[in-house]
VEXRODO-330203 format. One record per residue (C-alpha): residue in one letter; x, y, z; residue number from 1. Coordinates in Angstrom, 3 decimals, always signed. Example, Ala and Ser with C-alpha at 12.3 -4.5 7.8 and 13.67 -1.06 7.14 Angstrom:
{'a' {+12.300 -4.500 +7.800} 1};
{'s' {+13.670 -1.060 +7.140} 2};
! end
This chain:
{'n' {+0.018 +0.008 +0.007} 1};
{'n' {+2.854 +2.392 +0.735} 2};
{'l' {+4.384 +1.854 -2.694} 3};
{'r' {+0.955 +2.255 -4.286} 4};
{'n' {+0.463 +5.599 -2.570} 5};
{'v' {+3.868 +6.821 -3.683} 6};
{'y' {+3.192 +5.745 -7.273} 7};
{'e' {-0.273 +7.373 -7.358} 8};
{'s' {+1.120 +10.586 -5.898} 9};
{'h' {+3.771 +10.609 -8.599} 10};
{'r' {+1.204 +10.197 -11.323} 11};
{'t' {-0.987 +12.912 -9.897} 12};
{'l' {+1.872 +15.411 -9.864} 13};
{'a' {+2.856 +14.430 -13.388} 14};
{'i' {-0.529 +15.348 -14.906} 15};
{'q' {-0.663 +18.764 -13.313} 16};
{'p' {+0.324 +21.823 -15.419} 17};
{'g' {+4.044 +21.851 -15.958} 18};
{'g' {+4.421 +18.301 -14.731} 19};
{'s' {+6.204 +15.527 -16.597} 20};
{'l' {+5.792 +11.792 -16.216} 21};
{'g' {+9.376 +10.828 -15.591} 22};
{'p' {+10.401 +7.640 -13.816} 23};
{'c' {+9.220 +7.277 -10.228} 24};
{'l' {+12.494 +6.555 -8.434} 25};
{'v' {+12.480 +5.324 -4.802} 26};
{'n' {+14.781 +4.102 -2.086} 27};
{'v' {+13.498 +0.882 -0.453} 28};
{'y' {+14.493 -1.394 +2.431} 29};
{'g' {+13.269 -4.970 +2.260} 30};
{'v' {+13.821 -8.462 +3.510} 31};
{'v' {+14.861 -11.070 +0.883} 32};
{'l' {+12.376 -13.982 +0.749} 33};
{'g' {+13.846 -15.574 -2.386} 34};
{'f' {+16.032 -14.823 -5.391} 35};
{'g' {+16.705 -16.279 -8.773} 36};
{'s' {+19.918 -17.205 -10.503} 37};
{'p' {+21.854 -14.258 -12.097} 38};
{'a' {+21.724 -14.521 -15.890} 39};
{'q' {+22.868 -12.586 -18.900} 40};
{'t' {+20.392 -11.095 -21.351} 41};
{'k' {+20.772 -11.104 -25.130} 42};
{'t' {+22.253 -7.611 -24.907} 43};
{'g' {+24.944 -8.772 -22.455} 44};
{'d' {+23.431 -7.149 -19.366} 45};
{'w' {+23.097 -9.096 -16.119} 46};
{'m' {+19.728 -9.568 -14.457} 47};
{'v' {+18.297 -11.163 -11.345} 48};
{'g' {+14.823 -11.354 -9.802} 49};
{'i' {+14.333 -10.907 -6.032} 50};
{'a' {+11.186 -11.358 -3.892} 51};
{'l' {+11.074 -8.803 -1.057} 52};
{'v' {+8.825 -8.520 +2.011} 53};
{'d' {+8.488 -6.122 +4.961} 54};
{'e' {+6.014 -5.361 +7.718} 55};
{'t' {+3.688 -3.398 +5.423} 56};
{'l' {+2.705 -6.492 +3.399} 57};
{'p' {-0.089 -8.934 +4.517} 58};
{'l' {+1.253 -12.040 +6.282} 59};
{'a' {+0.886 -15.464 +4.656} 60};
{'e' {-2.230 -16.847 +6.446} 61};
{'p' {-3.869 -20.190 +5.511} 62};
{'d' {-7.041 -20.027 +3.434} 63};
{'p' {-10.078 -20.769 +5.706} 64};
{'a' {-11.556 -23.106 +3.072} 65};
{'t' {-8.519 -25.134 +1.998} 66};
{'k' {-6.410 -24.708 +5.165} 67};
{'l' {-3.465 -24.105 +2.812} 68};
{'v' {-1.392 -21.015 +2.288} 69};
{'e' {-2.501 -20.069 -1.197} 70};
{'f' {-0.647 -16.756 -1.554} 71};
{'v' {+2.550 -15.219 -0.163} 72};
{'h' {+2.566 -11.499 -0.667} 73};
{'t' {+5.866 -10.138 -1.985} 74};
{'v' {+7.135 -7.204 -4.085} 75};
{'n' {+9.330 -8.243 -6.972} 76};
{'l' {+12.545 -6.375 -7.665} 77};
{'n' {+13.989 -7.107 -11.137} 78};
{'i' {+17.543 -5.803 -11.458} 79};
{'f' {+19.411 -5.140 -14.724} 80};
{'a' {+23.105 -4.239 -14.496} 81};
{'k' {+26.045 -3.915 -16.853} 82};
{'h' {+28.345 -6.149 -14.770} 83};
{'r' {+27.595 -9.053 -12.518} 84};
{'e' {+29.365 -7.395 -9.562} 85};
{'d' {+26.750 -4.624 -9.812} 86};
{'l' {+24.155 -7.140 -8.627} 87};
{'p' {+23.607 -7.397 -4.833} 88};
{'d' {+25.441 -10.236 -3.040} 89};
{'l' {+22.591 -12.384 -1.681} 90};
{'r' {+23.200 -15.669 +0.202} 91};
{'c' {+20.098 -16.522 +2.250} 92};
{'a' {+16.447 -15.770 +2.890} 93};
{'g' {+16.425 -13.130 +5.596} 94};
{'d' {+19.167 -11.031 +4.103} 95};
{'v' {+18.228 -7.331 +4.349} 96};
{'l' {+18.513 -5.336 +1.142} 97};
{'r' {+18.586 -1.568 +0.592} 98};
{'a' {+17.782 -0.597 -3.037} 99};
{'h' {+18.714 +2.999 -3.988} 100};
{'r' {+17.165 +4.809 -6.985} 101};
{'v' {+15.094 +1.920 -8.297} 102};
{'k' {+12.100 +2.545 -10.529} 103};
{'l' {+8.598 +2.010 -9.111} 104};
{'q' {+6.181 +0.787 -11.767} 105};
{'e' {+2.876 -1.091 -12.133} 106};
{'w' {+2.743 -4.449 -13.777} 107};
{'n' {-0.380 -6.643 -14.006} 108};
{'d' {-2.034 -4.442 -11.380} 109};
{'e' {+0.824 -5.073 -8.947} 110};
{'m' {+3.558 -2.743 -7.773} 111};
{'q' {+6.968 -3.753 -9.028} 112};
{'l' {+10.492 -2.407 -8.549} 113};
{'l' {+12.957 -2.203 -11.441} 114};
{'g' {+16.696 -1.851 -10.893} 115};
{'l' {+18.425 +0.318 -13.524} 116};
{'r' {+22.083 +0.860 -14.330} 117};
{'a' {+22.108 +3.953 -12.150} 118};
{'s' {+20.639 +2.012 -9.152} 119};
{'s' {+22.767 +0.708 -6.284} 120};
{'y' {+22.295 -1.831 -3.527} 121};
{'v' {+23.435 -2.696 +0.006} 122};
{'t' {+23.128 -6.142 +1.508} 123};
{'f' {+23.101 -6.597 +5.301} 124};
{'r' {+23.759 -10.098 +6.647} 125};
{'s' {+24.207 -11.124 +10.289} 126};
{'n' {+27.095 -13.396 +11.310} 127};
{'s' {+25.495 -14.088 +14.673} 128};
{'v' {+22.406 -15.895 +15.933} 129};
{'n' {+21.927 -13.021 +18.374} 130};
{'i' {+20.926 -9.436 +17.703} 131};
{'p' {+23.899 -7.858 +15.842} 132};
{'g' {+26.012 -5.728 +18.187} 133};
{'d' {+29.512 -4.677 +17.041} 134};
{'e' {+30.758 -4.834 +13.466} 135};
{'s' {+32.104 -8.396 +13.816} 136};
{'d' {+28.450 -9.571 +14.141} 137};
{'y' {+27.435 -8.591 +10.636} 138};
{'v' {+28.609 -7.767 +7.129} 139};
{'i' {+27.428 -4.923 +4.907} 140};
{'i' {+28.117 -5.372 +1.173} 141};
{'p' {+27.509 -2.328 -1.077} 142};
{'t' {+27.579 -2.464 -4.869} 143};
{'a' {+28.523 +1.215 -5.226} 144};
{'k' {+32.032 +1.778 -6.534} 145};
{'n' {+32.616 +4.804 -4.390} 146};
{'v' {+33.224 +4.595 -0.630} 147};
{'f' {+30.160 +3.553 +1.309} 148};
{'t' {+29.700 +4.938 +4.824} 149};
{'n' {+27.608 +2.837 +7.228} 150};
{'t' {+25.969 +5.309 +9.606} 151};
{'a' {+24.503 +4.517 +13.001} 152};
{'e' {+21.026 +5.261 +11.490} 153};
{'d' {+21.724 +2.703 +8.699} 154};
{'k' {+22.653 +0.087 +11.239} 155};
{'c' {+19.494 +0.690 +13.307} 156};
{'v' {+17.273 +0.296 +10.208} 157};
{'f' {+19.153 -2.820 +9.149} 158};
{'v' {+18.889 -4.440 +12.603} 159};
{'k' {+15.154 -3.548 +12.832} 160};
{'h' {+14.510 -5.340 +9.559} 161};
{'w' {+16.755 -8.277 +10.544} 162};
{'k' {+14.782 -8.882 +13.768} 163};
{'w' {+11.484 -8.604 +11.974} 164};
{'a' {+12.689 -11.029 +9.327} 165};
{'r' {+13.642 -13.731 +11.793} 166};
{'n' {+10.186 -13.693 +13.347} 167};
{'r' {+8.423 -13.463 +9.973} 168};
{'l' {+10.338 -16.512 +8.579} 169};
{'y' {+9.746 -18.451 +11.827} 170};
{'s' {+6.024 -17.744 +12.091} 171};
{'y' {+4.630 -17.662 +8.554} 172};
{'a' {+4.938 -19.640 +5.297} 173};
{'t' {+7.503 -18.544 +2.755} 174};
{'m' {+5.990 -20.322 -0.247} 175};
{'k' {+2.560 -21.292 -1.567} 176};
{'e' {+1.536 -24.682 -0.241} 177};
{'s' {-0.683 -25.256 -3.189} 178};
{'q' {+2.381 -25.263 -5.427} 179};
{'s' {+4.599 -27.355 -3.158} 180};
{'f' {+5.399 -31.044 -3.154} 181};
{'k' {+7.568 -33.434 -1.132} 182};
{'l' {+10.010 -36.184 -1.896} 183};
{'c' {+7.323 -38.768 -1.205} 184};
{'d' {+5.516 -37.400 -4.274} 185};
{'m' {+8.359 -38.389 -6.593} 186};
{'g' {+8.171 -41.562 -8.645} 187};
{'r' {+10.075 -44.522 -7.261} 188};
{'q' {+13.332 -45.578 -8.925} 189};
{'g' {+12.820 -48.454 -11.313} 190};
{'y' {+9.047 -47.917 -11.728} 191};
{'n' {+7.641 -46.866 -15.042} 192};
{'q' {+5.707 -43.598 -15.214} 193};
{'m' {+3.946 -42.901 -18.546} 194};
{'d' {+4.280 -39.181 -18.541} 195};
{'l' {+6.183 -37.301 -15.876} 196};
{'y' {+5.121 -33.969 -17.309} 197};
{'m' {+1.455 -34.818 -16.645} 198};
{'d' {+2.018 -35.531 -12.990} 199};
{'g' {+1.359 -32.311 -11.082} 200};
{'n' {+3.005 -33.654 -7.936} 201};
{'t' {+6.431 -33.861 -9.522} 202};
{'r' {+6.980 -30.183 -10.272} 203};
{'g' {+6.896 -27.103 -8.126} 204};
{'d' {+8.475 -26.035 -4.850} 205};
{'l' {+9.828 -27.920 -1.862} 206};
{'t' {+11.916 -27.413 +1.274} 207};
{'v' {+14.723 -29.883 +1.979} 208};
{'i' {+17.881 -30.415 +4.019} 209};
{'v' {+21.112 -31.054 +2.077} 210};
{'t' {+22.788 -34.367 +2.892} 211};
{'a' {+25.627 -34.243 +0.381} 212};
{'v' {+27.220 -31.884 -2.118} 213};
{'i' {+28.808 -33.712 -5.094} 214};
{'p' {+30.638 -31.790 -7.886} 215};
{'y' {+30.492 -33.256 -11.367} 216};
{'p' {+33.793 -35.114 -12.073} 217};
{'p' {+35.959 -32.482 -13.751} 218};
{'e' {+37.769 -35.013 -15.934} 219};
{'v' {+34.539 -35.730 -17.834} 220};
{'a' {+32.700 -32.432 -17.472} 221};
{'s' {+31.574 -30.519 -20.579} 222};
{'s' {+29.109 -27.767 -21.543} 223};
{'s' {+26.383 -30.365 -21.767} 224};
{'t' {+26.903 -31.962 -18.351} 225};
{'p' {+25.570 -30.778 -14.961} 226};
{'k' {+27.704 -28.585 -12.734} 227};
{'g' {+27.058 -30.871 -9.782} 228};
{'f' {+24.554 -32.626 -7.563} 229};
{'l' {+22.895 -32.221 -4.201} 230};
{'r' {+21.486 -35.109 -2.239} 231};
{'v' {+18.518 -33.935 -0.187} 232};
{'w' {+16.117 -35.188 +2.491} 233};
{'d' {+12.797 -33.949 +3.884} 234};
{'g' {+11.756 -36.829 +6.151} 235};
{'t' {+9.016 -38.131 +3.759} 236};
{'g' {+8.757 -41.104 +1.426} 237};
{'l' {+9.902 -44.619 +1.739} 238};
{'p' {+12.997 -45.132 +3.895} 239};
{'e' {+15.308 -45.558 +0.943} 240};
{'s' {+18.279 -43.608 -0.441} 241};
{'d' {+18.388 -43.183 -4.186} 242};
{'p' {+21.485 -44.442 -6.049} 243};
{'l' {+24.375 -42.009 -6.411} 244};
{'p' {+24.134 -39.897 -9.576} 245};
{'v' {+27.786 -40.452 -10.443} 246};
{'s' {+30.368 -43.072 -9.482} 247};
{'s' {+33.161 -40.603 -8.604} 248};
{'q' {+35.236 -40.888 -5.501} 249};
{'a' {+33.757 -37.604 -4.257} 250};
{'a' {+30.276 -39.189 -4.502} 251};
{'k' {+31.320 -42.302 -2.591} 252};
{'d' {+33.070 -40.216 +0.071} 253};
{'a' {+29.853 -38.164 +0.494} 254};
{'v' {+27.935 -41.169 +1.762} 255};
{'s' {+30.762 -43.061 +3.478} 256};
{'n' {+29.535 -41.798 +6.853} 257};
{'g' {+25.918 -42.730 +6.297} 258};
{'d' {+23.186 -41.489 +3.967} 259};
{'p' {+22.084 -39.130 +5.531} 260};
{'p' {+25.492 -38.690 +7.253} 261};
{'v' {+26.142 -38.223 +10.927} 262};
{'e' {+26.374 -34.412 +10.465} 263};
{'v' {+22.814 -34.227 +9.327} 264};
{'v' {+21.465 -36.553 +12.115} 265};
{'t' {+23.361 -34.519 +14.695} 266};
{'k' {+21.999 -31.242 +13.342} 267};
{'l' {+18.428 -32.627 +13.334} 268};
{'a' {+18.865 -33.590 +16.943} 269};
{'k' {+20.031 -30.071 +17.845} 270};
{'l' {+17.270 -28.376 +15.910} 271};
{'t' {+14.708 -30.629 +17.467} 272};
{'e' {+15.989 -29.638 +20.938} 273};
{'k' {+15.896 -25.921 +20.106} 274};
{'l' {+12.390 -26.304 +18.715} 275};
{'r' {+11.263 -28.249 +21.775} 276};
{'h' {+12.331 -25.322 +23.985} 277};
{'v' {+11.034 -22.513 +21.766} 278};
{'r' {+7.640 -24.219 +21.226} 279};
{'q' {+7.565 -25.719 +24.728} 280};
{'n' {+6.677 -29.037 +23.058} 281};
{'s' {+7.949 -32.046 +24.929} 282};
{'d' {+6.369 -34.467 +22.450} 283};
{'l' {+8.939 -33.870 +19.743} 284};
{'e' {+11.048 -36.984 +19.143} 285};
{'t' {+14.770 -36.451 +18.719} 286};
{'p' {+15.987 -38.659 +15.891} 287};
{'k' {+18.521 -41.414 +16.540} 288};
{'a' {+18.554 -42.025 +12.762} 289};
{'t' {+16.299 -40.804 +9.982} 290};
{'a' {+13.192 -42.112 +8.231} 291};
{'g' {+12.333 -41.091 +4.704} 292};
{'r' {+13.910 -40.887 +1.265} 293};
{'v' {+17.194 -39.302 +0.113} 294};
{'a' {+16.940 -38.009 -3.451} 295};
{'n' {+19.233 -36.376 -6.014} 296};
{'v' {+19.027 -32.805 -7.238} 297};
{'v' {+20.815 -31.918 -10.501} 298};
{'i' {+22.335 -28.413 -10.769} 299};
{'w' {+22.759 -27.332 -14.424} 300};
{'e' {+23.504 -23.637 -14.135} 301};
{'k' {+26.914 -22.197 -13.255} 302};
{'s' {+25.350 -19.398 -11.194} 303};
{'h' {+23.376 -21.898 -9.055} 304};
{'w' {+26.557 -23.965 -8.452} 305};
{'k' {+28.391 -20.745 -7.453} 306};
{'l' {+25.743 -20.173 -4.776} 307};
{'v' {+26.146 -23.746 -3.619} 308};
{'d' {+29.905 -23.209 -3.277} 309};
{'n' {+29.425 -20.004 -1.324} 310};
{'a' {+26.487 -20.737 +0.941} 311};
{'v' {+25.309 -24.382 +0.860} 312};
{'g' {+26.877 -27.317 +2.649} 313};
{'v' {+25.919 -30.596 +4.305} 314};
{'g' {+23.126 -29.799 +6.750} 315};
{'s' {+21.979 -26.604 +4.983} 316};
{'c' {+18.256 -25.958 +4.698} 317};
{'i' {+17.189 -24.847 +1.272} 318};
{'r' {+14.049 -23.988 -0.678} 319};
{'l' {+13.825 -25.166 -4.288} 320};
{'r' {+11.324 -23.408 -6.529} 321};
{'n' {+10.109 -24.358 -9.991} 322};
{'v' {+11.937 -27.661 -10.087} 323};
{'l' {+10.871 -30.673 -12.149} 324};
{'e' {+11.330 -34.422 -11.766} 325};
{'e' {+12.971 -35.896 -14.814} 326};
{'r' {+15.186 -38.900 -15.650} 327};
{'m' {+18.902 -38.571 -16.231} 328};
{'p' {+19.604 -39.195 -19.917} 329};
{'n' {+22.398 -41.718 -19.414} 330};
{'d' {+20.951 -44.101 -16.843} 331};
{'g' {+17.286 -43.127 -16.343} 332};
{'l' {+17.832 -42.175 -12.691} 333};
{'r' {+14.908 -40.096 -11.349} 334};
{'c' {+16.193 -36.703 -10.169} 335};
{'l' {+14.930 -33.190 -9.454} 336};
{'m' {+16.186 -30.753 -12.051} 337};
{'v' {+17.303 -27.201 -11.120} 338};
{'q' {+17.487 -25.228 -14.336} 339};
{'s' {+17.717 -21.621 -15.466} 340};
{'k' {+14.199 -20.637 -14.303} 341};
{'s' {+14.499 -22.462 -10.958} 342};
{'y' {+15.198 -20.699 -7.634} 343};
{'l' {+17.544 -22.133 -5.018} 344};
{'t' {+17.425 -20.256 -1.766} 345};
{'p' {+19.274 -21.147 +1.469} 346};
{'l' {+17.065 -20.811 +4.562} 347};
{'p' {+17.702 -20.031 +8.229} 348};
{'d' {+17.233 -23.108 +10.331} 349};
{'m' {+14.136 -21.796 +12.136} 350};
{'t' {+12.130 -21.146 +8.958} 351};
{'y' {+8.395 -22.076 +8.908} 352};
{'e' {+8.717 -24.915 +6.397} 353};
{'v' {+11.846 -26.350 +8.090} 354};
{'i' {+10.075 -26.423 +11.396} 355};
{'r' {+7.151 -28.314 +9.844} 356};
{'l' {+9.610 -30.746 +8.254} 357};
{'i' {+11.133 -31.451 +11.696} 358};
{'e' {+7.707 -31.843 +13.369} 359};
{'e' {+6.397 -34.175 +10.665} 360};
{'h' {+9.532 -36.345 +10.847} 361};
{'s' {+9.119 -36.482 +14.666} 362};
{'d' {+5.560 -37.765 +14.125} 363};
{'r' {+6.906 -40.585 +11.912} 364};
{'l' {+9.410 -41.595 +14.603} 365};
{'l' {+6.655 -41.561 +17.253} 366};
{'r' {+4.623 -43.873 +15.030} 367};
{'n' {+7.631 -46.172 +15.036} 368};
{'e' {+7.879 -46.113 +11.237} 369};
{'p' {+10.849 -47.885 +9.597} 370};
{'l' {+14.170 -46.017 +9.512} 371};
{'n' {+16.310 -45.603 +6.467} 372};
{'s' {+18.720 -48.514 +6.673} 373};
{'k' {+21.529 -46.372 +5.241} 374};
{'s' {+21.068 -43.502 +7.747} 375};
{'s' {+23.890 -42.753 +10.094} 376};
{'i' {+23.209 -43.013 +13.820} 377};
{'l' {+23.347 -40.066 +16.246} 378};
{'p' {+26.587 -40.305 +18.158} 379};
{'l' {+26.085 -40.290 +21.946} 380};
{'e' {+29.571 -39.021 +22.578} 381};
{'p' {+31.535 -36.397 +20.522} 382};
{'s' {+33.465 -37.662 +17.578} 383};
{'k' {+36.822 -36.344 +16.462} 384};
{'n' {+35.130 -33.958 +13.997} 385};
{'d' {+32.201 -32.941 +16.137} 386};
{'d' {+32.038 -29.126 +16.361} 387};
{'d' {+29.083 -27.120 +17.669} 388};
{'t' {+30.220 -24.157 +15.532} 389};
{'e' {+29.936 -26.129 +12.289} 390};
{'f' {+26.829 -24.417 +10.988} 391};
{'r' {+27.419 -21.977 +8.186} 392};
{'e' {+25.857 -18.529 +8.029} 393};
{'s' {+23.209 -19.881 +5.611} 394};
{'t' {+21.914 -22.120 +8.426} 395};
{'m' {+22.049 -19.795 +11.461} 396};
{'e' {+19.494 -20.037 +14.163} 397};
{'p' {+17.192 -17.035 +14.000} 398};
{'h' {+16.502 -14.529 +16.704} 399};
{'i' {+13.072 -15.544 +17.934} 400};
{'e' {+11.480 -13.223 +20.436} 401};
{'v' {+10.016 -16.019 +22.572} 402};
{'a' {+10.846 -16.645 +26.227} 403};
{'v' {+12.741 -19.945 +26.483} 404};
{'n' {+14.096 -21.959 +29.355} 405};
{'p' {+17.924 -22.140 +29.537} 406};
{'m' {+19.122 -25.393 +28.000} 407};
{'r' {+21.345 -27.672 +29.970} 408};
{'s' {+24.360 -28.883 +27.969} 409};
{'s' {+23.819 -32.209 +26.289} 410};
{'r' {+27.294 -33.226 +27.387} 411};
{'s' {+26.575 -32.692 +31.102} 412};
{'p' {+25.362 -35.537 +33.262} 413};
{'p' {+21.641 -35.790 +34.079} 414};
{'p' {+20.310 -34.667 +37.397} 415};
{'a' {+20.605 -37.153 +40.193} 416};
{'a' {+17.701 -39.544 +40.381} 417};
{'l' {+16.752 -42.821 +41.916} 418};
{'e' {+17.564 -45.645 +39.544} 419};
{'n' {+14.576 -47.629 +38.427} 420};
{'k' {+14.739 -51.233 +37.208} 421};
{'v' {+12.403 -53.057 +34.818} 422};
{'t' {+12.323 -56.477 +33.186} 423};
{'d' {+10.612 -55.947 +29.822} 424};
{'l' {+10.943 -53.545 +26.878} 425};
{'a' {+7.393 -52.147 +27.080} 426};
{'s' {+8.117 -50.902 +30.680} 427};
{'l' {+11.443 -49.466 +29.533} 428};
{'l' {+9.708 -47.455 +26.756} 429};
{'k' {+7.530 -45.733 +29.356} 430};
{'s' {+10.251 -45.356 +31.980} 431};
{'p' {+12.010 -42.151 +33.023} 432};
{'i' {+15.689 -41.311 +32.492} 433};
{'a' {+18.165 -43.402 +34.471} 434};
{'t' {+16.054 -46.578 +34.269} 435};
{'t' {+17.814 -49.888 +33.714} 436};
{'a' {+16.400 -53.069 +32.229} 437};
{'s' {+17.510 -56.650 +32.405} 438};
{'c' {+15.485 -58.803 +30.064} 439};
{'a' {+15.511 -61.652 +27.513} 440};
{'v' {+15.340 -60.366 +23.956} 441};
{'a' {+15.635 -61.428 +20.342} 442};
{'i' {+17.830 -59.463 +17.934} 443};
{'v' {+15.441 -58.416 +15.127} 444};
{'g' {+17.865 -56.361 +13.071} 445};
{'t' {+20.482 -53.632 +12.960} 446};
{'f' {+20.554 -50.030 +11.751} 447};
{'p' {+22.214 -49.477 +9.422} 448};
{'s' {+20.908 -52.741 +8.022} 449};
{'i' {+23.222 -55.673 +7.371} 450};
{'e' {+22.607 -55.208 +3.636} 451};
{'t' {+23.682 -51.557 +3.845} 452};
{'i' {+26.796 -52.377 +5.838} 453};
{'s' {+27.682 -55.085 +3.306} 454};
{'a' {+27.306 -52.713 +0.391} 455};
{'a' {+28.899 -49.597 +1.886} 456};
{'g' {+31.660 -51.381 +3.818} 457};
{'v' {+31.893 -52.196 +7.480} 458};
{'q' {+33.723 -48.930 +8.070} 459};
{'l' {+30.253 -47.375 +7.995} 460};
{'v' {+29.735 -48.451 +11.582} 461};
{'v' {+33.242 -47.647 +12.816} 462};
{'s' {+34.173 -44.066 +13.751} 463};
{'e' {+36.972 -42.279 +15.552} 464};
{'g' {+36.385 -40.803 +19.029} 465};
{'v' {+37.902 -37.614 +20.357} 466};
{'d' {+40.868 -39.505 +21.801} 467};
{'g' {+41.585 -41.217 +18.467} 468};
{'r' {+40.299 -44.656 +19.475} 469};
{'k' {+37.977 -46.609 +17.229} 470};
{'l' {+34.312 -46.883 +18.281} 471};
{'y' {+31.317 -48.779 +17.032} 472};
{'r' {+28.357 -46.636 +15.863} 473};
{'l' {+25.674 -49.307 +15.485} 474};
{'g' {+22.104 -49.723 +16.522} 475};
{'v' {+20.039 -52.889 +17.047} 476};
{'r' {+16.368 -53.576 +16.954} 477};
{'l' {+15.382 -55.707 +19.981} 478};
{'g' {+12.113 -57.512 +20.687} 479};
{'d' {+10.520 -59.399 +23.514} 480};
{'q' {+6.935 -60.579 +24.200} 481};
{'s' {+5.821 -57.031 +25.120} 482};
{'t' {+7.159 -54.859 +22.233} 483};
{'q' {+10.148 -53.892 +20.122} 484};
{'l' {+12.501 -50.929 +20.493} 485};
{'s' {+15.639 -49.522 +18.887} 486};
{'a' {+18.741 -49.292 +21.035} 487};
{'i' {+22.167 -47.834 +20.388} 488};
{'i' {+25.182 -49.873 +21.310} 489};
{'s' {+27.068 -48.170 +24.137} 490};
{'e' {+30.411 -46.999 +22.729} 491};
{'k' {+31.976 -47.834 +26.108} 492};
{'s' {+30.703 -51.429 +26.185} 493};
{'e' {+31.834 -54.661 +24.513} 494};
{'v' {+28.460 -55.327 +22.838} 495};
{'g' {+29.845 -54.411 +19.398} 496};
{'d' {+32.692 -56.788 +19.912} 497};
{'a' {+30.244 -59.619 +20.720} 498};
{'l' {+28.030 -58.950 +17.629} 499};
{'l' {+30.861 -58.672 +15.104} 500};
{'g' {+33.249 -61.068 +16.914} 501};
{'m' {+36.107 -58.588 +17.133} 502};
{'s' {+37.133 -55.100 +18.227} 503};
{'p' {+36.508 -52.117 +15.883} 504};
{'q' {+40.214 -51.822 +15.171} 505};
{'i' {+40.355 -55.410 +13.905} 506};
{'v' {+37.079 -55.076 +11.976} 507};
{'l' {+38.743 -52.624 +9.598} 508};
{'l' {+41.332 -55.249 +8.753} 509};
{'h' {+38.994 -58.265 +8.576} 510};
{'h' {+35.664 -56.756 +7.474} 511};
{'s' {+34.494 -59.858 +5.584} 512};
{'h' {+34.861 -62.071 +8.650} 513};
{'a' {+33.141 -59.472 +10.781} 514};
{'l' {+30.142 -59.306 +8.450} 515};
{'r' {+29.784 -63.115 +8.494} 516};
{'n' {+29.790 -63.039 +12.288} 517};
{'l' {+27.047 -60.334 +12.315} 518};
{'q' {+24.952 -62.163 +9.761} 519};
{'s' {+25.242 -65.339 +11.828} 520};
{'v' {+23.930 -63.447 +14.878} 521};
{'l' {+20.967 -62.114 +12.932} 522};
{'n' {+20.106 -65.558 +11.548} 523};
{'d' {+20.188 -67.119 +15.002} 524};
{'t' {+16.726 -67.161 +16.667} 525};
{'s' {+18.105 -67.710 +20.177} 526};
{'l' {+17.304 -65.306 +22.989} 527};
{'w' {+19.873 -63.025 +24.481} 528};
{'h' {+20.152 -61.502 +27.929} 529};
{'a' {+20.318 -57.729 +27.469} 530};
{'q' {+21.154 -54.952 +29.903} 531};
{'l' {+19.796 -51.600 +28.793} 532};
{'r' {+19.744 -48.104 +30.264} 533};
{'t' {+17.771 -44.970 +29.406} 534};
{'v' {+19.836 -41.755 +28.986} 535};
{'a' {+19.151 -38.193 +28.008} 536};
{'f' {+20.800 -36.599 +24.983} 537};
{'e' {+19.871 -33.294 +23.385} 538};
{'g' {+16.841 -33.310 +25.676} 539};
{'a' {+15.488 -36.646 +24.428} 540};
{'k' {+15.391 -40.167 +25.836} 541};
{'y' {+17.561 -42.882 +24.272} 542};
{'f' {+18.093 -46.559 +24.998} 543};
{'l' {+21.658 -47.756 +25.397} 544};
{'l' {+22.493 -51.440 +25.079} 545};
{'e' {+25.326 -51.888 +27.629} 546};
{'a' {+25.679 -55.658 +27.813} 547};
{'l' {+24.577 -58.647 +25.750} 548};
{'s' {+25.097 -62.368 +26.389} 549};
{'k' {+23.496 -65.497 +24.949} 550};
{'l' {+20.986 -67.300 +27.156} 551};
! end
C-alpha cells in the first residue's frame, strides 16, 4: 500500500500543469524472501529477480476453506546491471537489502521495482544468531564503486529489519503450499511412469535439508553436463536412499559416513531440541537415525553452483522453486532438475517450512515407522570432527522473540535420580531417564541394516572418538513378548565386539569375517540377555545397550 500511494502521488503530480511523467525513483528497504539465478540477457546485461517482504505486506495466512497457504505477498525487484558485480550479493532468505534509486512501476495491477544501471544496492547479513552488536556480528556489502559509509542510523534500520525477518520466517509460510510437493511425491526408482510432465506432484516447490554436495567429475565435465549434484532429504517417502548420480570418488566419500550422514542426524537432533524449547513441546522425538527418502538434485546452471559453493553445505536448509522431476539421460535415474528458471534459496534453520519438516519427521518416529537403513546413527559422545560451531551462516538459528528456558548442555550428566529397574521392553519405553532393564530379547535387526553395511563397507559403523580410538556406531532392533525398540550400542561397552566377533580396530582389517559373524547373529533365533539403560541426549530419551550375552 505504501508503494501504491507513492506511485499514485507521482502520477498525480505528473498530470498537473508543468508536470512531466518521468520515472518514479524510490529508495527501499526490504527483507529477501527468495532470489533467482543471475543470468545474462541477449544484450549482455546481467539480471536477477528478487522477492522482497516487509512489515507493510499482509502475512501469509492459511485460506479458511482449504487450510493451505494459497498466496505469499511479496514485491518483486527485477535488477538489470552492466556487470555481474553490480548485482547485490545475496546468500540466504532473511538477508536485508537496501535498493537505492530503483524505478517503481505497475505491472499486471501489482507494484513492481525495477533496478536500473544507475541504481545501487546494499546487503546486510548477520554473522550471529543473536541481535547484531558490534561490526564483527554482521557484514554490509555495497555495490557502489565509491566509498560507502555505514551510519548509526543505517545500522538501526538494518537491525530492525533483521529482527522482523527472523520472526516473519519463523511464524509464517515462505511459499505457496498449493504449489509445493515433497520427496514422497516423486516416482520410485525403477518404476515406469507414462508421462512425468502430466504428473502435477512432480513439479513445483519444496523445502529440504542437504545431505551431500557432489561436484560433477571435472575430468569428464563438458558444456552439456551438470555442474554438480545435491542429495537432499525432507523426512518423507519410503525409507530408501536413491542411487548415487555419479560413481566418482567424491560421491562415494559423500555417503561413506551414512546417507544421511552423521552431520545431518546430529543437526536434526540439535534443531529438534531448540524447537522443543522454543515451542515448549515435549512431544517432539529427537531422531537417533532418519526415516524417509534421500533423493538427488541436479544443478545445471553455473550461477546456481556458485551459490552452492558459497552458501550451501551438508546440513543446509534450502528452498527449491520451480523444479521438475525428470530422468537422467544416461541411466534413467529419477532426479529433481534445477534449471535456469528455478530458484535455489538457502534458509535459516528456524524457517516455517523447516520447522514443519522437523515436526512431521518427529511424528513418523513416534509412530515407530521404519528407519532408512543407510542412515547414520546419532553419536552419543563427541566424535573427532564434532564441532558445535559447524553451521554456516546460511543455516544460522534465527532470533526468535519467545521466552525460552535455559538449556542444559547435552554433554553434562543428568540430574541425580533414583535408579529404576524393569524387566521388559514395554516398561522401559515408558520409563523415566536413568532406568535400567535386564530382560531376555531377540535381535530383530540392525541399523544401518546388514545389507547396507555389506554394500557400503563395514567402516560405515566404525568411527573415531575424540581420543583417536575406534568406536562402534551401530544400533540394534530388539524385541521381546511385550514390544520392540531400537537401542544404540554403548560405545563404552563390549556389545559391538560380541556382535561382530572382534574389536572395531580389527574389523577394519578383517571386514568380511566381521560381516559373516554379524549375519550369523541375525540368523540365530536364540534369545539373548540384554542390559539396557535410558539416557538423556539433546533433551530426548535414548536406549543404550550396555551388555549382551546368549541365554
